[in-house]
Each structure stands twice: as C-alpha cells, then as structure tokens.
gemmi code that builds the backbone of each chain (N, CA, C; Angstrom):
import gemmi

chains = {
    "A": [
        ("UNK", (0.853, -1.190, 0.437), (0.035, -0.129, -0.195), (0.734, 0.854, 0.116)),
        ("UNK", (0.420, 2.099, -0.633), (1.060, 3.783, -1.064), (0.581, 4.765, 0.394)),
        ("UNK", (1.153, 5.199, 1.188), (1.216, 6.086, 2.185), (1.536, 7.131, 2.289)),
        ("UNK", (0.724, 8.448, 2.266), (0.982, 10.017, 1.720), (0.846, 10.787, 3.168)),
        ("UNK", (1.989, 11.091, 3.115), (1.938, 12.306, 4.553), (2.365, 13.837, 4.334)),
        ("UNK", (0.779, 14.407, 4.702), (1.320, 16.098, 4.958), (1.905, 16.869, 6.062)),
        ("UNK", (3.187, 17.118, 6.200), (3.417, 17.981, 7.650), (3.723, 19.188, 7.122)),
        ("UNK", (3.002, 19.979, 8.210), (3.158, 21.294, 7.932), (3.422, 22.220, 9.420)),
        ("UNK", (3.588, 21.314, 10.438), (4.467, 21.741, 11.700), (5.845, 21.457, 12.167)),
        ("UNK", (6.383, 22.544, 12.797), (7.561, 22.130, 13.081), (8.142, 20.951, 13.602)),
        ("UNK", (9.246, 20.772, 14.233), (9.531, 19.761, 14.761), (9.543, 19.560, 16.250)),
        ("UNK", (9.215, 20.803, 17.054), (8.876, 21.171, 18.475), (7.355, 20.303, 18.614)),
        ("UNK", (6.302, 20.373, 17.495), (5.440, 19.746, 17.981), (5.685, 18.453, 17.803)),
        ("UNK", (4.739, 17.629, 18.564), (4.491, 16.288, 18.507), (4.016, 15.614, 17.595)),
        ("UNK", (3.845, 16.361, 16.653), (3.205, 15.630, 15.348), (4.023, 14.788, 14.272)),
        ("UNK", (5.593, 15.676, 14.735), (6.920, 15.152, 13.782), (7.179, 13.461, 14.422)),
        ("UNK", (7.141, 13.667, 16.218), (7.355, 12.321, 16.520), (6.526, 11.297, 15.860)),
        ("UNK", (5.053, 11.673, 15.748), (3.828, 10.765, 15.367), (4.303, 10.419, 13.806)),
        ("UNK", (4.649, 11.427, 13.005), (5.336, 10.891, 11.787), (6.252, 10.023, 11.663)),
        ("UNK", (7.116, 10.534, 12.560), (8.317, 9.132, 12.554), (7.696, 8.090, 12.734)),
        ("UNK", (7.036, 7.891, 13.945), (6.659, 6.253, 14.259), (5.919, 6.386, 13.105)),
        ("UNK", (4.945, 6.568, 12.827), (4.051, 6.055, 11.618), (4.913, 5.396, 10.273)),
        ("UNK", (6.164, 6.295, 10.180), (6.442, 6.031, 8.607), (8.133, 4.708, 8.862)),
        ("UNK", (7.602, 4.514, 10.046), (8.754, 3.511, 10.164), (8.084, 1.826, 10.410)),
        ("UNK", (6.920, 1.978, 11.351), (6.291, 1.255, 11.182), (5.577, 1.089, 9.753)),
        ("UNK", (5.372, 1.757, 9.123), (4.794, 1.139, 7.153), (5.975, 0.334, 6.738)),
        ("UNK", (6.997, 1.171, 6.682), (8.296, 0.655, 6.352), (8.355, -0.873, 6.265)),
        ("UNK", (8.355, -0.643, 7.822), (8.868, -2.446, 8.407), (7.329, -2.930, 8.327)),
        ("UNK", (6.903, -2.398, 7.634), (5.901, -3.940, 6.877), (5.251, -3.602, 5.772)),
        ("UNK", (6.140, -3.025, 5.062), (6.422, -3.138, 3.519), (5.761, -2.174, 2.636)),
        ("UNK", (4.938, -1.129, 3.305), (4.388, -0.075, 2.479), (5.369, 1.123, 2.086)),
        ("UNK", (4.638, 1.244, 1.465), (5.833, 2.600, 0.634), (4.990, 3.850, 1.234)),
        ("UNK", (5.989, 4.739, 2.229), (5.808, 5.783, 2.329), (5.865, 7.194, 1.875)),
        ("UNK", (5.402, 8.227, 1.476), (5.863, 9.605, 0.820), (5.319, 10.186, 1.499)),
        ("UNK", (6.583, 11.381, 2.223), (5.695, 12.822, 3.243), (6.080, 14.199, 2.288)),
        ("UNK", (5.571, 14.849, 2.395), (5.392, 16.226, 1.728), (5.658, 17.346, 3.001)),
        ("UNK", (6.617, 17.827, 3.295), (6.545, 18.834, 4.013), (6.866, 20.102, 3.534)),
        ("UNK", (5.876, 20.923, 4.295), (5.574, 22.551, 3.712), (4.966, 23.869, 4.873)),
        ("UNK", (5.042, 24.723, 4.556), (4.811, 25.432, 5.381), (5.686, 25.454, 6.796)),
        ("UNK", (5.673, 25.533, 7.982), (6.329, 25.199, 8.846), (7.388, 24.031, 9.022)),
        ("UNK", (6.739, 23.055, 8.325), (7.246, 21.225, 8.308), (8.424, 21.290, 7.736)),
        ("UNK", (9.024, 22.383, 7.018), (10.357, 22.554, 6.278), (10.883, 21.944, 7.254)),
        ("UNK", (10.747, 22.704, 8.082), (11.970, 22.810, 9.237), (12.701, 21.347, 9.835)),
        ("UNK", (11.379, 20.459, 9.756), (11.777, 19.044, 10.070), (13.222, 18.674, 9.751)),
        ("UNK", (13.546, 19.218, 8.125), (14.477, 18.231, 7.420), (15.748, 18.315, 8.197)),
        ("UNK", (16.087, 19.147, 9.201), (17.117, 19.282, 10.103), (16.861, 18.518, 11.425)),
        ("UNK", (16.088, 17.594, 11.566), (15.702, 16.690, 12.473), (16.334, 15.568, 12.480)),
        ("UNK", (17.478, 15.462, 12.911), (18.146, 13.820, 12.710), (17.600, 12.562, 12.361)),
        ("UNK", (16.422, 12.894, 13.548), (15.456, 11.392, 13.232), (14.716, 11.581, 11.762)),
        ("UNK", (14.057, 12.604, 11.817), (13.302, 12.872, 10.895), (13.964, 12.386, 9.519)),
        ("UNK", (15.026, 13.282, 9.097), (15.932, 13.042, 7.537), (16.157, 11.556, 8.193)),
        ("UNK", (16.575, 10.680, 8.635), (17.201, 9.882, 8.960), (16.044, 8.624, 8.260)),
        ("UNK", (14.415, 9.386, 7.920), (13.334, 7.848, 7.260), (14.139, 7.552, 5.870)),
        ("UNK", (14.885, 8.548, 5.597), (15.140, 8.805, 4.110), (16.132, 7.178, 3.826)),
        ("UNK", (16.954, 7.119, 5.025), (17.670, 5.464, 4.860), (16.865, 4.597, 5.140)),
        ("UNK", (15.612, 4.691, 5.816), (14.595, 3.566, 5.865), (13.553, 3.164, 4.662)),
        ("UNK", (14.335, 4.457, 3.007), (13.259, 4.183, 2.555), (12.117, 4.945, 2.073)),
        ("UNK", (11.806, 6.416, 3.343), (11.084, 7.026, 2.986), (11.178, 8.063, 1.859)),
        ("UNK", (10.280, 8.578, 1.003), (10.347, 9.532, 0.551), (10.246, 10.649, 0.425)),
        ("UNK", (10.938, 11.559, 0.558), (10.603, 13.060, 1.283), (11.045, 14.428, 0.594)),
        ("UNK", (9.721, 14.851, 0.334), (9.917, 16.095, -0.661), (9.291, 17.002, 0.169)),
        ("UNK", (9.887, 18.311, -0.122), (9.458, 19.784, 0.550), (9.310, 20.755, -0.330)),
        ("UNK", (8.458, 21.847, -0.039), (8.144, 22.681, -0.928), (9.448, 23.779, -0.994)),
        ("UNK", (9.306, 23.516, -1.936), (11.513, 24.536, -2.345), (10.632, 26.375, -1.522)),
        ("UNK", (10.057, 27.027, -2.323), (9.304, 27.975, -1.735), (8.949, 28.335, -0.270)),
        ("UNK", (9.029, 27.449, 0.612), (8.344, 27.713, 1.830), (10.319, 27.715, 2.129)),
        ("UNK", (10.619, 26.603, 1.558), (12.466, 26.360, 2.110), (13.167, 27.729, 2.043)),
        ("UNK", (12.654, 28.266, 1.158), (13.323, 29.949, 1.033), (13.090, 30.539, 1.547)),
        ("UNK", (11.734, 30.748, 2.118), (11.337, 31.854, 2.985), (12.081, 31.521, 3.740)),
        ("UNK", (11.972, 30.284, 4.827), (12.881, 30.380, 6.259), (14.180, 29.943, 5.992)),
        ("UNK", (14.374, 30.396, 4.782), (16.398, 30.243, 4.729), (16.871, 28.498, 5.693)),
        ("UNK", (15.902, 27.909, 4.927), (16.863, 26.047, 5.336), (17.417, 26.093, 4.535)),
        ("UNK", (18.770, 25.210, 4.607), (19.719, 24.463, 4.190), (18.683, 23.147, 3.694)),
        ("UNK", (19.589, 22.765, 2.184), (19.342, 21.438, 1.404), (20.053, 20.165, 2.165)),
        ("UNK", (19.408, 19.536, 2.336), (19.735, 18.016, 3.040), (19.871, 17.171, 1.828)),
        ("UNK", (20.741, 16.330, 2.011), (20.643, 14.863, 1.104), (19.601, 13.737, 0.578)),
        ("UNK", (19.259, 13.770, -0.298), (18.070, 12.740, -0.322), (16.997, 12.987, 0.062)),
        ("UNK", (16.490, 14.534, 0.116), (15.672, 15.136, 0.750), (15.080, 15.937, -0.946)),
        ("UNK", (14.079, 15.670, -1.292), (13.750, 15.920, -2.592), (13.312, 17.621, -2.127)),
        ("UNK", (14.429, 19.063, -2.563), (13.214, 20.128, -2.688), (12.822, 20.271, -3.947)),
        ("UNK", (11.483, 19.759, -3.695), (10.505, 20.112, -5.271), (9.498, 21.022, -5.010)),
        ("UNK", (8.232, 20.822, -5.331), (7.467, 22.509, -5.051), (5.697, 21.604, -4.965)),
        ("UNK", (5.122, 22.405, -5.392), (3.313, 21.441, -5.098), (3.122, 20.804, -5.699)),
        ("UNK", (3.956, 20.470, -6.895), (3.254, 19.716, -7.438), (3.465, 18.443, -7.210)),
        ("UNK", (5.049, 17.879, -6.200), (5.115, 17.025, -6.240), (4.006, 16.620, -4.842)),
        ("UNK", (3.773, 17.583, -3.805), (2.434, 17.254, -3.156), (1.215, 16.971, -4.037)),
        ("UNK", (0.617, 17.229, -5.154), (-0.485, 16.933, -5.648), (-0.125, 15.470, -6.192)),
        ("UNK", (1.410, 14.933, -6.998), (1.480, 13.840, -7.420), (1.322, 12.626, -6.079)),
        ("UNK", (2.027, 13.007, -4.917), (1.586, 12.448, -4.099), (0.094, 12.251, -3.620)),
        ("UNK", (-0.741, 12.987, -3.274), (-1.902, 13.183, -2.882), (-2.763, 11.732, -4.155)),
        ("UNK", (-2.344, 12.521, -5.339), (-3.146, 11.671, -6.573), (-2.622, 10.501, -6.445)),
        ("UNK", (-1.266, 9.613, -6.296), (-0.699, 8.644, -6.336), (-0.955, 7.197, -5.649)),
        ("UNK", (-1.236, 8.120, -4.129), (-0.779, 7.283, -2.724), (-2.677, 6.310, -2.620)),
        ("UNK", (-2.801, 5.489, -1.779), (-3.969, 4.910, -1.223), (-4.924, 5.281, -0.266)),
        ("UNK", (-3.633, 6.169, 0.109), (-4.027, 6.739, 2.506), (-3.066, 7.940, 2.258)),
        ("UNK", (-4.321, 8.670, 2.555), (-3.026, 10.178, 3.204), (-3.744, 10.853, 4.174)),
        ("UNK", (-2.876, 11.076, 4.758), (-2.943, 11.244, 6.419), (-2.648, 12.858, 6.416)),
        ("UNK", (-2.854, 13.775, 6.940), (-2.671, 15.270, 7.136), (-2.035, 15.694, 8.705)),
        ("UNK", (-1.154, 16.430, 8.851), (-0.661, 16.118, 9.834), (-0.217, 17.857, 10.181)),
        ("UNK", (-1.349, 18.613, 10.945), (-0.772, 20.065, 10.907), (-1.322, 20.982, 12.121)),
    ],
    "B": [
        ("UNK", (-5.133, 14.842, 13.552), (-4.776, 14.317, 12.769), (-5.776, 13.460, 12.125)),
        ("UNK", (-5.843, 13.500, 10.390), (-7.239, 12.646, 10.261), (-6.556, 11.307, 8.681)),
        ("UNK", (-7.400, 10.125, 8.872), (-7.025, 9.605, 8.016), (-7.881, 9.685, 6.965)),
        ("UNK", (-7.907, 9.426, 5.423), (-8.910, 9.259, 4.954), (-8.514, 7.506, 3.739)),
        ("UNK", (-9.521, 7.230, 3.459), (-9.014, 5.858, 2.843), (-9.727, 6.674, 1.062)),
        ("UNK", (-8.332, 6.192, 0.295), (-8.595, 6.580, -1.541), (-9.689, 5.983, -1.764)),
        ("UNK", (-11.105, 6.434, -1.992), (-11.927, 5.521, -2.435), (-12.614, 6.411, -3.732)),
        ("UNK", (-11.470, 6.430, -4.512), (-11.151, 6.881, -6.298), (-12.090, 6.072, -7.164)),
        ("UNK", (-12.090, 4.424, -6.581), (-12.629, 3.456, -7.183), (-13.938, 3.635, -6.886)),
        ("UNK", (-14.181, 4.137, -6.371), (-15.975, 3.868, -5.752), (-16.442, 5.631, -6.248)),
        ("UNK", (-15.840, 6.681, -5.816), (-16.097, 7.667, -6.100), (-15.600, 8.703, -6.930)),
        ("UNK", (-14.735, 8.154, -7.629), (-13.837, 9.081, -8.228), (-14.526, 9.414, -9.898)),
        ("UNK", (-14.164, 10.597, -10.568), (-14.449, 10.661, -11.821), (-13.467, 9.923, -12.811)),
        ("UNK", (-13.845, 9.691, -13.901), (-12.932, 9.130, -15.000), (-12.462, 10.236, -16.035)),
        ("UNK", (-11.389, 10.314, -16.250), (-10.900, 11.428, -17.066), (-9.185, 10.710, -17.588)),
        ("UNK", (-9.272, 11.306, -18.575), (-7.814, 10.434, -19.903), (-7.297, 9.361, -18.867)),
        ("UNK", (-8.397, 8.359, -18.888), (-7.882, 6.774, -18.320), (-7.696, 7.188, -17.041)),
        ("UNK", (-7.620, 7.936, -16.441), (-7.527, 7.728, -15.278), (-8.395, 8.159, -14.142)),
        ("UNK", (-8.611, 7.526, -12.717), (-9.392, 8.076, -11.938), (-9.166, 9.226, -11.025)),
        ("UNK", (-9.787, 9.900, -11.460), (-9.487, 11.414, -10.649), (-9.840, 11.088, -8.739)),
        ("UNK", (-9.118, 11.626, -8.360), (-9.441, 12.309, -6.163), (-10.308, 13.135, -6.278)),
        ("UNK", (-10.832, 13.405, -5.459), (-11.404, 14.821, -5.114), (-10.796, 14.771, -3.606)),
        ("UNK", (-10.362, 15.955, -3.914), (-9.546, 16.663, -2.663), (-10.580, 17.451, -1.675)),
        ("UNK", (-10.532, 17.527, -0.427), (-10.948, 18.552, 0.047), (-10.264, 19.641, 0.998)),
        ("UNK", (-10.002, 20.746, 0.659), (-9.306, 21.313, 1.662), (-10.199, 22.075, 2.865)),
        ("UNK", (-9.607, 22.289, 4.399), (-10.653, 22.912, 5.045), (-9.762, 23.793, 5.872)),
        ("UNK", (-10.264, 25.233, 5.755), (-9.845, 26.591, 6.437), (-10.344, 26.807, 6.939)),
        ("UNK", (-9.932, 26.833, 8.466), (-10.908, 27.231, 10.009), (-10.027, 28.087, 10.566)),
        ("UNK", (-8.516, 28.528, 10.401), (-7.712, 29.390, 11.404), (-8.010, 30.833, 10.881)),
        ("UNK", (-7.976, 31.633, 11.909), (-8.076, 33.380, 11.447), (-7.025, 33.679, 10.528)),
        ("UNK", (-7.273, 34.310, 9.391), (-6.073, 34.744, 8.510), (-5.332, 35.756, 8.219)),
        ("UNK", (-5.465, 36.334, 9.593), (-4.148, 37.651, 9.455), (-2.813, 37.276, 10.854)),
        ("UNK", (-2.898, 36.536, 11.468), (-2.178, 36.103, 12.221), (-0.979, 35.187, 12.033)),
        ("UNK", (-1.267, 34.676, 10.987), (-0.003, 33.678, 10.364), (-0.365, 33.635, 8.722)),
        ("UNK", (0.460, 32.819, 8.387), (-0.009, 32.905, 6.625), (-0.480, 31.363, 6.625)),
        ("UNK", (-0.759, 31.069, 7.317), (-0.997, 29.524, 7.276), (-2.582, 29.478, 6.398)),
        ("UNK", (-3.633, 30.712, 6.471), (-4.654, 30.347, 5.361), (-4.282, 29.944, 3.982)),
        ("UNK", (-3.139, 31.495, 3.247), (-2.766, 31.628, 2.825), (-2.272, 30.511, 1.943)),
        ("UNK", (-1.675, 29.907, 2.930), (-0.481, 28.431, 2.337), (-1.239, 27.588, 2.112)),
        ("UNK", (-2.432, 27.375, 2.736), (-3.636, 26.689, 2.703), (-3.984, 26.884, 0.943)),
        ("UNK", (-4.273, 27.897, 0.753), (-5.482, 28.628, -0.375), (-4.011, 28.109, -1.962)),
        ("UNK", (-2.427, 28.476, -1.072), (-1.678, 28.327, -2.235), (-1.809, 26.450, -2.483)),
        ("UNK", (-1.575, 25.482, -1.563), (-1.125, 23.970, -1.503), (-2.341, 24.308, -2.633)),
        ("UNK", (-3.931, 24.678, -2.083), (-5.085, 24.256, -3.099), (-4.946, 24.105, -4.186)),
        ("UNK", (-4.325, 25.405, -4.719), (-4.327, 25.265, -5.862), (-3.125, 24.651, -6.924)),
        ("UNK", (-2.088, 24.175, -6.190), (-1.219, 23.314, -6.276), (-1.706, 21.938, -6.473)),
        ("UNK", (-2.608, 21.625, -5.436), (-3.444, 20.137, -5.890), (-4.443, 20.223, -6.896)),
        ("UNK", (-4.578, 21.529, -7.698), (-5.098, 20.840, -8.797), (-4.292, 20.428, -10.325)),
        ("UNK", (-2.746, 20.299, -10.138), (-2.448, 20.454, -11.248), (-2.073, 18.594, -11.440)),
        ("UNK", (-2.578, 18.014, -10.934), (-2.409, 16.554, -11.168), (-4.436, 16.058, -11.869)),
        ("UNK", (-4.580, 17.669, -12.045), (-6.715, 17.796, -12.368), (-7.436, 16.854, -11.507)),
        ("UNK", (-7.082, 16.634, -10.123), (-8.021, 16.154, -9.462), (-9.079, 17.572, -8.900)),
        ("UNK", (-10.156, 17.205, -8.486), (-11.246, 18.102, -8.319), (-10.774, 18.611, -6.693)),
        ("UNK", (-10.814, 19.637, -6.655), (-9.995, 20.143, -5.007), (-11.243, 21.282, -5.120)),
        ("UNK", (-11.732, 21.113, -3.529), (-12.730, 21.906, -2.914), (-12.466, 22.553, -1.646)),
        ("UNK", (-12.119, 23.835, -1.342), (-12.150, 24.605, -0.353), (-12.911, 24.664, 0.236)),
        ("UNK", (-13.259, 24.995, 1.557), (-13.946, 24.817, 2.745), (-13.484, 25.885, 3.678)),
        ("UNK", (-14.155, 27.138, 3.859), (-14.056, 27.658, 5.188), (-14.945, 27.676, 6.426)),
        ("UNK", (-14.307, 27.296, 7.047), (-14.987, 27.070, 8.544), (-14.768, 28.171, 9.904)),
        ("UNK", (-15.455, 27.981, 10.200), (-14.930, 28.774, 12.171), (-14.210, 30.077, 11.917)),
        ("UNK", (-13.325, 30.512, 12.305), (-12.685, 32.041, 11.898), (-11.815, 31.785, 10.542)),
        ("UNK", (-11.758, 30.764, 10.225), (-11.279, 30.661, 8.284), (-12.470, 31.047, 7.338)),
        ("UNK", (-13.646, 31.580, 8.257), (-15.015, 32.210, 6.845), (-14.056, 33.629, 6.731)),
        ("UNK", (-13.055, 34.419, 7.656), (-12.981, 35.668, 7.695), (-11.796, 35.132, 6.156)),
        ("UNK", (-11.298, 34.586, 6.031), (-10.568, 34.182, 4.520), (-11.024, 34.322, 3.535)),
        ("UNK", (-12.452, 34.187, 3.312), (-13.225, 34.781, 2.440), (-14.285, 35.814, 2.075)),
        ("UNK", (-13.809, 36.919, 3.111), (-14.163, 37.838, 2.882), (-13.392, 38.597, 1.917)),
        ("UNK", (-14.371, 40.331, 1.885), (-13.608, 41.238, 1.121), (-12.446, 41.762, 2.279)),
        ("UNK", (-11.047, 41.653, 2.472), (-10.062, 42.214, 3.115), (-9.297, 43.090, 2.407)),
        ("UNK", (-8.821, 43.829, 3.358), (-7.003, 44.304, 2.516), (-6.239, 44.016, 3.580)),
        ("UNK", (-5.553, 43.018, 3.388), (-4.656, 42.816, 4.017), (-3.703, 43.675, 3.707)),
        ("UNK", (-3.377, 44.202, 2.906), (-2.391, 45.047, 2.528), (-1.826, 46.142, 3.112)),
        ("UNK", (-2.676, 46.519, 3.692), (-3.231, 47.358, 5.160), (-1.973, 47.262, 6.075)),
        ("UNK", (-1.734, 45.906, 6.233), (-0.997, 45.522, 7.696), (0.443, 44.804, 6.708)),
        ("UNK", (0.472, 45.624, 5.596), (1.933, 44.614, 5.070), (1.487, 43.156, 5.494)),
        ("UNK", (0.199, 42.616, 4.464), (0.432, 41.309, 4.962), (-0.042, 40.829, 3.220)),
        ("UNK", (0.293, 39.483, 2.564), (0.193, 39.373, 1.141), (-1.303, 38.741, 0.857)),
        ("UNK", (-1.561, 39.352, -0.099), (-3.163, 39.002, -0.445), (-3.673, 38.397, -0.840)),
        ("UNK", (-4.514, 36.991, -0.731), (-4.622, 35.713, -1.907), (-5.691, 35.838, -2.686)),
        ("UNK", (-5.634, 37.488, -2.936), (-6.597, 37.818, -4.396), (-6.325, 36.261, -5.519)),
        ("UNK", (-5.219, 36.303, -5.770), (-5.052, 35.664, -6.970), (-4.695, 34.445, -6.875)),
        ("UNK", (-5.158, 33.987, -5.851), (-5.208, 32.246, -5.502), (-6.722, 31.971, -5.708)),
        ("UNK", (-7.925, 32.785, -5.474), (-8.897, 32.892, -5.507), (-9.488, 33.079, -6.820)),
        ("UNK", (-8.766, 33.562, -7.408), (-8.647, 33.489, -8.950), (-8.772, 32.532, -9.699)),
        ("UNK", (-7.660, 31.716, -9.129), (-7.161, 31.017, -10.013), (-7.960, 29.264, -9.594)),
        ("UNK", (-8.456, 29.674, -8.433), (-9.043, 28.748, -7.940), (-10.669, 28.757, -8.631)),
        ("UNK", (-10.973, 29.720, -8.867), (-12.799, 29.940, -9.397), (-12.216, 29.949, -11.233)),
        ("UNK", (-10.870, 30.010, -12.147), (-10.794, 30.121, -12.861), (-10.969, 28.641, -13.302)),
        ("UNK", (-10.003, 27.949, -12.035), (-10.380, 25.902, -12.368), (-11.537, 25.524, -12.152)),
        ("UNK", (-12.684, 25.994, -11.986), (-14.136, 25.466, -11.367), (-14.246, 24.622, -10.301)),
        ("UNK", (-12.764, 24.979, -9.136), (-12.911, 24.804, -7.792), (-13.950, 25.199, -7.252)),
        ("UNK", (-14.573, 24.320, -6.439), (-15.327, 24.662, -5.784), (-15.031, 25.468, -4.600)),
        ("UNK", (-15.715, 26.814, -3.850), (-15.162, 27.708, -2.779), (-16.519, 27.533, -1.929)),
        ("UNK", (-16.294, 26.804, -0.812), (-17.921, 26.653, 0.073), (-17.248, 27.472, 1.595)),
        ("UNK", (-18.291, 28.351, 1.883), (-18.222, 29.170, 3.396), (-19.270, 28.239, 4.561)),
        ("UNK", (-19.106, 28.154, 5.260), (-20.017, 27.463, 6.479), (-20.760, 28.110, 6.401)),
        ("UNK", (-22.681, 28.041, 6.989), (-23.025, 29.174, 6.959), (-23.423, 29.335, 8.499)),
        ("UNK", (-23.088, 27.939, 9.464), (-23.025, 28.396, 10.542), (-22.272, 29.356, 11.600)),
        ("UNK", (-20.521, 29.075, 10.765), (-19.619, 29.844, 10.992), (-20.382, 31.339, 10.636)),
        ("UNK", (-20.431, 31.355, 9.257), (-20.546, 32.775, 8.921), (-21.705, 33.592, 9.930)),
        ("UNK", (-22.820, 32.960, 10.358), (-23.582, 33.601, 11.088), (-23.603, 34.332, 12.542)),
        ("UNK", (-22.754, 33.056, 13.220), (-21.987, 33.123, 14.016), (-21.311, 34.591, 13.880)),
        ("UNK", (-20.569, 34.934, 13.162), (-19.422, 35.989, 13.162), (-20.592, 37.313, 12.547)),
        ("UNK", (-21.522, 37.265, 12.102), (-22.113, 38.299, 11.188), (-21.833, 38.639, 9.714)),
        ("UNK", (-20.966, 37.629, 9.384), (-20.696, 38.061, 8.217), (-21.564, 37.643, 7.048)),
        ("UNK", (-21.958, 38.358, 6.393), (-22.818, 38.688, 4.907), (-22.649, 38.795, 3.747)),
        ("UNK", (-21.081, 39.799, 3.540), (-20.699, 39.603, 2.131), (-19.129, 39.125, 2.248)),
        ("UNK", (-19.498, 37.406, 1.235), (-18.242, 36.782, 0.677), (-17.578, 37.384, -0.282)),
        ("UNK", (-16.584, 37.085, -0.716), (-15.577, 37.078, -2.352), (-16.720, 36.339, -3.220)),
        ("UNK", (-16.815, 37.194, -3.755), (-17.667, 36.895, -4.898), (-17.724, 35.116, -5.716)),
        ("UNK", (-16.876, 34.634, -5.566), (-17.021, 33.080, -5.954), (-16.888, 32.306, -5.166)),
        ("UNK", (-17.405, 32.620, -3.505), (-17.045, 31.804, -2.268), (-18.433, 31.547, -2.322)),
        ("UNK", (-19.538, 30.289, -2.228), (-20.681, 29.866, -1.949), (-20.898, 30.084, -0.555)),
        ("UNK", (-21.859, 30.699, -0.138), (-22.555, 30.053, 1.595), (-23.068, 28.791, 1.471)),
        ("UNK", (-22.732, 27.524, 2.219), (-23.044, 26.203, 2.221), (-23.489, 25.490, 3.539)),
        ("UNK", (-24.699, 24.951, 3.828), (-25.481, 24.698, 4.574), (-24.189, 23.535, 5.273)),
        ("UNK", (-24.511, 23.656, 6.639), (-23.770, 22.154, 7.152), (-23.804, 20.602, 6.803)),
        ("UNK", (-25.266, 20.430, 5.781), (-25.477, 19.290, 5.388), (-24.396, 19.367, 3.924)),
        ("UNK", (-24.388, 20.372, 2.848), (-23.327, 20.608, 2.209), (-21.985, 20.112, 2.584)),
        ("UNK", (-21.713, 20.824, 3.427), (-20.467, 20.745, 3.936), (-20.159, 19.135, 4.163)),
        ("UNK", (-21.105, 18.456, 5.264), (-20.937, 17.270, 5.835), (-20.644, 16.511, 4.168)),
        ("UNK", (-21.671, 16.850, 3.225), (-21.605, 15.555, 2.252), (-20.412, 16.047, 1.047)),
        ("UNK", (-19.714, 17.297, 1.164), (-18.996, 17.242, 0.378), (-17.559, 16.682, 1.022)),
        ("UNK", (-17.590, 16.853, 2.614), (-16.155, 16.234, 3.022), (-16.686, 14.551, 3.400)),
        ("UNK", (-18.015, 13.711, 3.402), (-17.912, 12.651, 3.355), (-17.599, 11.912, 2.044)),
        ("UNK", (-17.704, 12.837, 0.508), (-17.506, 12.111, -0.879), (-16.121, 12.660, -1.197)),
        ("UNK", (-15.253, 12.822, -0.603), (-14.239, 13.201, -0.644), (-13.211, 12.156, -0.416)),
        ("UNK", (-12.229, 11.966, -1.388), (-11.310, 10.796, -1.296), (-10.084, 11.262, -0.091)),
        ("UNK", (-9.878, 12.675, -0.200), (-8.893, 13.209, 1.063), (-8.915, 14.458, 1.606)),
        ("UNK", (-9.238, 14.564, 2.625), (-9.486, 15.758, 3.285), (-8.555, 16.440, 4.089)),
        ("UNK", (-8.241, 17.375, 3.717), (-6.711, 18.228, 4.528), (-7.181, 19.268, 5.151)),
        ("UNK", (-7.300, 19.443, 6.363), (-7.268, 20.510, 7.652), (-6.118, 20.818, 8.072)),
        ("UNK", (-6.391, 22.247, 7.345), (-5.126, 22.861, 6.924), (-5.095, 24.222, 8.125)),
    ],
}
model = gemmi.Model(1)
for chain_id, residues in chains.items():
    chain = gemmi.Chain(chain_id)
    for i, (resn, *xyz) in enumerate(residues, 1):
        res = gemmi.Residue()
        res.name, res.seqid = resn, gemmi.SeqId(i, " ")
        for name, pos in zip(("N", "CA", "C"), xyz):
            atom = gemmi.Atom()
            atom.name, atom.element = name, gemmi.Element(name[0])
            atom.pos, atom.b_iso = gemmi.Position(*pos), 0.0
            res.add_atom(atom)
        chain.add_residue(res)
    model.add_chain(chain)
structure = gemmi.Structure()
structure.add_model(model)
structure.setup_entities()
C-alpha cells in the first residue's frame, strides 16, 4: 500500500514524532511512504530522526518556496521540490494523512 | 490528525483513462495572524496540478479569509490571485453558513458560496482526501 503524509508543523510539535513513528512502522511492514513538508514543516529536514527516514526508504519532498522563505539549507536525499510533488503524492497514494 | 481512505474506485470521476480524486481542503484559522490560510489556498491551487477535483471549505474563523479584506494595509500578502485561479479552475469554494452567521458575516468574495452544514458534510464524506489546514 502507498501511504502519503503531509506535515505542516515544525519539529517541536508532537506531530513530528508521530510521523516518524508511523512512517517507520509502515516501512517495516513493507508499505511505500511518501512525505511532503510545507509551511513550518520544512524545518523538520534538520531533525536527525526525521531525515533518517530517508535511509529507511521513505520518500521525502519539501516545498522549495517555503524552504527559501525560511532560509532552510538543503539536505541530501530529500527532494527540494514544489507543490506539484504534493499533488503527485496526493494523486498516487492509497491513503493520505494530514498533520497540521 | 485525520486519515482518509482513497475511494477513487468508488467515488472518483474518470478522465483521460485515470481516476481522479476528490480533495477537500478545510481552512479554519483566523486569516491575519499567520500565513497558514494563505498557504492553504496556495496548496489548493497546487493540488489541481494533477487535475484532481479540489474543493475549499472555509469554517470557523477561516470564514474571514473568504471576506473582502485589505491585508495589504498591514503589509500582509493578499490571496486574491489564489482565489482567482481556483475560480478559473472551477474549484468549489464553500463557506460554512453556521460559522458565517455566528460571526455576522454577510458579504463574501464573489466566487465563494455559502453552504449549509449538510452540504459541507456531503462534500467531506464524498472526498477521497480531506486536508484540514
């Protein structure tokens, strides 16, 4: 199953830990996971546990406009994309969860 | 946190050989203290890029975003363009009547339609994805 996740809150919000836990569990069960970060959610790219999801096979994309507005530096393995990437995730997944 | 099953197989429309999804974005925060509502509208425009059917619902304090505001007076960027694009793309823009009445709001931006709670519920339950922003 393909799982899509939208995260719009910054790392101090409990949403981040929930997304990490759900994504890790889903990957362990063999599901595809794609995460899109926008608004303050883009700050999560610099949380070690969060960016570590890439090593577990989670696809992470961020809204580059929000990244630029917040002067967040790039992280290897994370796609600095656009709202089109979000549209693709929403369109392609079987389940979609929003954390905001 | 809200989870929604993809029900495109049951509810989606058919276009160019692909099933399209119905996506509903719910705007419910006050408009001028953060960029959240403006970002919700920008995201809604983005979600149309795969030709999915996008509906925006304004509820609670989010209904203020659907009124004639002059955010530029406080150096706050306007969402006029997003409203225009969403209208151009025939995206439904619905404002919850109960939220409007509670706040005494009568005048909405031209392309935003007042909707009874029944219609709001029908829209949400008929969607494949609901994003409360």
